[in-house]
C-alpha positions as CSV (number, residue, x, y, z in Angstrom):
1,M,72.1,74.5,119.8
2,P,72.3,77.0,116.9
3,G,75.8,78.2,115.9
4,R,77.0,81.7,116.6
5,L,76.4,82.8,113.0
6,A,73.2,80.9,112.4
7,G,71.0,82.6,109.9
8,K,73.8,85.0,108.9
9,S,75.8,85.4,105.7
10,A,79.4,86.3,105.5
11,I,82.3,87.0,103.1
12,V,85.8,85.8,103.9
13,T,88.6,87.0,101.6
14,G,92.0,85.2,101.3
15,A,89.9,82.1,101.9
16,G,92.1,79.8,99.8
17,S,94.6,79.1,102.6
18,G,95.8,79.9,106.1
19,I,93.8,82.2,108.3
20,G,91.2,82.8,105.6
21,R,90.5,79.1,105.0
22,A,90.3,78.4,108.8
23,S,87.9,81.3,109.2
24,A,85.7,80.3,106.3
25,L,85.5,76.8,107.7
26,L,84.7,78.0,111.2
27,F,82.1,80.6,110.1
28,A,80.3,77.8,108.1
29,A,80.5,75.4,111.0
30,E,78.9,78.1,113.2
31,G,76.0,78.3,110.7
32,A,77.0,81.1,108.3
33,L,76.4,81.0,104.6
34,V,79.9,81.8,103.4
35,L,81.1,83.5,100.2
36,A,84.7,82.3,100.1
37,V,87.0,84.6,98.1
38,D,90.5,84.2,96.9
39,R,92.6,85.2,93.9
40,T,93.5,81.6,93.3
41,E,90.5,79.6,92.0
42,A,91.7,76.1,92.8
43,A,92.5,77.0,96.4
44,V,89.2,78.7,97.1
45,V,87.2,75.9,95.4
46,E,89.1,73.4,97.7
47,T,88.0,75.5,100.7
48,V,84.3,75.3,99.6
49,K,84.7,71.5,99.1
50,L,86.0,71.2,102.7
51,I,83.1,73.3,104.0
52,A,80.5,71.1,102.1
53,A,82.2,67.9,103.3
54,A,81.7,69.2,106.9
55,G,78.0,69.9,106.2
56,G,78.3,73.7,105.7
57,K,77.2,75.9,102.9
58,A,79.6,78.1,100.9
59,V,80.1,79.5,97.5
60,A,83.5,80.2,95.9
61,K,84.4,83.4,94.1
62,T,87.7,84.4,92.5
63,A,88.6,88.1,93.0
64,A,91.5,90.5,93.7
65,A,91.1,92.2,97.1
66,G,92.6,95.4,96.0
67,S,90.4,95.9,92.9
68,E,87.3,98.0,93.3
69,P,85.3,96.4,90.5
70,D,86.2,93.0,92.0
71,V,85.2,94.0,95.5
72,E,81.9,95.5,94.3
73,A,81.2,92.2,92.4
74,V,82.0,90.2,95.5
75,V,79.6,92.1,97.7
76,A,76.9,92.0,95.0
77,R,77.3,88.3,94.6
78,A,76.9,87.7,98.4
79,I,73.7,89.8,98.5
80,A,72.3,88.1,95.4
81,E,73.3,84.6,96.6
82,F,72.3,84.9,100.2
83,G,69.7,87.7,100.2
84,G,71.9,90.0,102.3
85,L,75.2,90.4,104.0
86,D,75.8,90.4,107.8
87,A,79.6,90.2,108.1
88,I,82.8,90.5,106.0
89,Y,86.2,89.4,107.0
90,A,88.7,91.4,104.9
91,N,91.6,89.0,105.5
92,A,93.5,88.9,102.2
93,G,97.1,90.2,102.3
94,V,100.6,89.9,101.0
95,S,103.9,90.0,102.9
96,G,106.3,91.7,100.6
97,G,109.3,89.7,101.7
98,A,112.4,91.1,103.5
99,T,113.7,93.5,100.9
100,P,116.2,95.9,102.6
101,L,115.0,99.5,102.9
102,F,117.3,101.0,100.3
103,E,116.4,98.3,97.8
104,Q,112.7,98.9,98.1
105,D,111.0,100.6,95.2
106,V,107.7,102.4,94.8
107,A,106.2,99.4,93.0
108,L,106.7,97.3,96.1
109,W,105.1,99.9,98.3
110,Q,102.2,100.4,95.9
111,E,101.4,96.6,95.9
112,M,101.6,96.4,99.7
113,L,99.2,99.3,100.1
114,R,96.9,98.1,97.3
115,V,96.3,94.7,98.7
116,N,96.8,95.2,102.5
117,L,95.2,98.6,103.0
118,I,93.1,99.6,100.0
119,G,91.6,96.1,100.1
120,P,90.2,96.5,103.6
121,F,89.1,100.1,102.6
122,L,87.1,98.7,99.7
123,A,85.6,96.0,101.8
124,I,84.4,98.6,104.3
125,K,83.2,100.9,101.6
126,H,81.1,98.4,99.6
127,A,80.0,96.0,102.4
128,G,79.4,98.9,104.7
129,K,76.9,100.5,102.3
130,H,74.7,97.5,102.4
131,M,75.1,97.0,106.2
132,V,74.2,100.7,106.8
133,S,71.0,100.2,104.9
134,K,70.1,97.2,107.2
135,G,71.1,99.1,110.3
136,K,73.7,96.5,111.4
137,G,76.7,94.4,110.4
138,S,80.2,93.5,111.3
139,I,83.4,94.3,109.4
140,V,86.6,92.6,110.4
141,C,90.0,93.3,108.9
142,T,93.3,91.6,109.3
143,A,96.0,93.9,110.6
144,S,99.2,92.6,112.3
145,V,101.4,93.1,115.3
146,A,103.8,94.5,112.7
147,G,101.4,97.5,112.6
148,L,101.8,98.1,116.3
149,R,105.6,98.0,116.7
150,A,108.8,97.4,114.7
151,N,110.7,94.2,114.0
152,A,107.6,92.1,113.1
153,G,107.7,92.7,109.3
154,G,109.3,94.7,106.5
155,N,108.8,98.5,106.1
156,P,106.0,98.5,103.5
157,Y,104.2,95.5,105.1
158,S,104.3,97.1,108.6
159,A,103.2,100.5,107.3
160,S,100.3,98.9,105.5
161,K,99.1,97.1,108.6
162,A,99.5,100.2,110.7
163,G,97.2,101.8,108.1
164,V,94.6,99.1,108.7
165,I,94.6,99.8,112.4
166,S,94.0,103.5,111.7
167,L,91.4,102.6,109.1
168,V,89.2,100.6,111.4
169,Q,89.4,103.3,114.0
170,T,88.4,106.1,111.7
171,A,85.8,104.0,109.8
172,A,84.1,103.1,113.1
173,Q,83.8,106.8,113.7
174,S,82.6,107.5,110.1
175,L,79.9,104.8,110.6
176,A,78.8,106.1,114.1
177,G,75.2,105.6,114.8
178,T,74.6,103.2,111.9
179,G,74.9,99.9,113.9
180,V,77.8,98.8,111.8
181,R,80.9,97.7,113.7
182,V,84.5,97.8,112.3
183,N,87.4,96.0,114.0
184,A,90.8,94.5,113.3
185,I,92.7,91.5,114.4
186,C,96.5,91.8,114.9
187,P,97.9,88.3,114.5
188,G,101.4,87.5,115.8
189,L,103.5,84.8,114.3
190,I,101.1,82.3,112.7
191,E,102.0,79.4,110.5
192,T,100.4,80.2,107.1
193,G,101.5,80.2,103.5
194,M,102.8,83.7,104.0
195,T,105.1,82.7,106.9
196,R,106.0,79.3,105.4
197,P,109.6,80.3,104.5
198,T,110.3,81.1,108.2
199,F,109.0,77.8,109.3
200,D,110.8,75.9,106.5
201,R,114.1,77.5,107.4
202,A,113.6,76.6,111.1
203,R,112.8,73.0,110.2
204,E,115.9,72.7,108.0
205,R,118.0,73.9,111.0
206,G,116.1,71.8,113.5
207,T,115.0,74.9,115.4
208,T,111.3,74.8,115.1
209,D,110.9,74.8,118.9
210,K,112.5,78.3,118.9
211,I,109.7,79.8,116.8
212,G,107.6,82.1,118.8
213,Q,109.8,82.1,121.9
214,L,109.7,85.8,122.2
215,N,106.1,85.8,123.5
216,P,105.0,84.7,127.0
217,L,103.3,81.6,125.6
218,R,106.6,80.5,124.1
219,R,105.0,79.2,120.9
220,Y,103.7,80.3,117.5
221,G,100.0,80.5,116.7
222,L,97.7,78.5,114.4
223,P,95.2,79.9,111.8
224,A,92.4,78.4,113.8
225,E,93.3,80.7,116.8
226,I,92.9,83.8,114.6
227,A,89.7,82.4,113.1
228,A,88.3,82.1,116.6
229,M,88.8,85.8,117.1
230,A,87.3,86.6,113.7
231,L,84.2,84.5,114.6
232,F,83.8,86.4,117.9
233,L,84.1,89.8,116.2
234,A,81.7,88.8,113.4
235,S,79.1,87.5,115.8
236,D,76.6,89.2,118.1
237,D,78.8,88.2,121.0
238,A,81.0,91.2,120.1
239,S,78.0,93.6,119.8
240,Y,79.7,96.2,122.0
241,V,83.2,95.9,120.4
242,N,83.9,98.6,117.8
243,G,86.9,100.5,116.5
244,Q,89.4,98.1,118.1
245,A,92.6,96.4,116.9
246,I,92.9,93.3,119.0
247,A,96.3,91.5,119.2
248,V,96.2,87.7,119.1
249,D,99.9,87.1,119.5
250,G,100.6,85.0,122.6
251,G,101.3,88.2,124.5
252,L,104.1,89.4,122.2
253,S,102.9,93.0,122.0
254,S,102.4,93.3,125.8
255,T,106.0,94.3,126.2
256,H,108.8,96.3,124.5
257,P,111.1,94.0,122.5
258,F,114.8,94.5,122.6
259,A,116.4,96.5,119.8
260,A,117.8,94.2,117.2
261,G,120.1,96.9,115.7
262,G,119.7,99.0,112.6
263,R,119.0,97.2,109.3
264,R,119.1,99.0,106.0
């Protein structure tokens, strides 16, 4: 039985670890030709080796998600390598840490917006041009539950992810009638390199079982669970899904969390 992305080509950014690596592996397992992109060469090369070992086909490329020349080069490489581009998962992002509000500077905000928001914009802009010329394509971006409500991330991170949610909604309208779909995934607490400090602290305290207890499933999520949603959105199974920001968070965002108190 052919995979859900059989005969298609896809770009996955942030593919060197976590959600990006899990998504690149799954896309390839489902038949896609994958251009795996990350800013860390060794990490993305390792992802491609894992894909090859599993019988898939992938190419590694090093690039910065928030650099327009880099994103242009990534899209051009995919088209040259695979003869076209059917899907892009703009997943690369940074967390920004937990710097208190009054200690945040403009440089921190600029970096958050450059990677987390301008990065997806550039993916939409440059991959979208090619997809519009074909009359079809799927663009998937990683947002966050932090972009939906407070207390899931720092100020600049949350604002950047709220921007991604707005971006996919407005981009879907900008591309109306073209056959190109634009959607976002809003992960909850997932164990990745970005969230490793939280998990490490919990393991040191012996409280790992408490992580994720605020959501109805009473657990944290895994990168593969986000990858499964990315696969759905990238595939033709989601042919009527457009302009959406879908929470994959164990039900965390289905309710209003308690107020933890003001934090500067």
